[in-house]
C-alpha positions in Angstrom: -148.4 63.6 38.2 -148.6 67.1 39.5 -145.5 69.2 40.2 -144.8 68.9 44.0 -143.1 72.2 44.3 -145.3 74.8 46.1 -146.0 77.9 44.1 -146.6 81.4 45.7 -149.5 83.4 44.6 -147.4 86.6 44.6 -145.6 87.0 41.3 -142.1 88.4 41.4 -143.3 91.6 39.8 -146.2 92.2 42.2 -145.8 95.6 43.9 -145.3 94.2 47.4 -142.6 91.8 46.2 -140.9 94.5 44.2 -141.0 96.9 47.3 -139.5 94.1 49.4 -136.7 93.5 46.9 -135.8 97.2 47.0 -135.9 97.3 50.9 -133.6 94.2 51.0 -131.3 95.8 48.5 -131.3 99.0 50.7 -130.4 97.0 53.7 -127.5 95.5 52.0 -126.4 99.0 50.8 -126.5 100.3 54.3 -124.5 97.4 55.7 -121.8 97.9 52.9 -121.7 101.6 53.4 -118.2 102.2 55.0 -118.9 106.0 55.6 -122.2 105.3 57.4 -120.5 103.0 59.8 -118.2 105.9 61.0 -121.3 107.3 62.8 -122.5 104.2 64.7 -125.7 105.7 66.1 -126.8 106.9 62.7 -125.8 103.6 61.1 -127.8 101.6 63.6 -130.8 103.9 63.1 -130.7 103.5 59.4 -130.6 99.7 59.8 -133.5 99.8 62.3 -135.5 101.8 60.0 -135.0 99.6 57.0 -135.6 96.5 59.2 -139.0 97.9 60.3 -139.7 98.6 56.6 -138.9 95.0 55.7 -141.2 93.8 58.6 -144.0 95.8 57.3 -143.6 94.7 53.8 -143.3 91.1 54.8 -146.7 91.4 56.5 -148.3 92.9 53.4 -147.2 90.2 50.9 -150.1 88.5 49.1 -150.8 85.1 50.5 -149.8 82.4 50.3 -146.1 83.2 50.5 -143.7 80.5 49.2 -142.6 78.4 52.3 -139.0 79.0 51.5 -139.4 82.8 51.3 -141.4 82.7 54.4 -138.7 80.7 56.3 -135.9 83.3 55.1 -138.0 86.2 56.3 -139.0 84.7 59.6 -135.4 83.9 60.3 -134.2 87.2 59.1 -132.0 85.6 56.5 -132.4 88.6 54.4 -129.6 87.8 52.0 -131.1 84.5 51.2 -134.6 86.0 50.8 -133.2 88.5 48.2 -131.5 85.7 46.4 -134.6 83.8 46.3 -136.6 86.7 45.0 -134.1 87.7 42.4 -133.9 84.1 41.1 -137.7 83.9 40.7 -138.7 84.5 37.1 -141.1 87.5 36.5 -144.2 87.3 34.2 -142.2 89.0 31.3 -139.7 86.0 31.6 -136.8 88.1 33.1 
């Protein structure tokens, strides 16, 4: 019997996936940056820019995208998307 778990064609070490993980980490860093929040306009601008970057990277992911990852990204559940990507084993087993 075949494994019923869908597999994404994009490996976790594919450049698009690596770039997406970096953008998701960047977003978290901006959110956690207490100093950045002092200048609300600049903070929101940084968040907008990284969100646009995430949108572009999402659109450039190799197809098919794992349905769970697609769900997280479509719902903008970026913390869950990052957890999902970081939990996926890369080709070198890490």
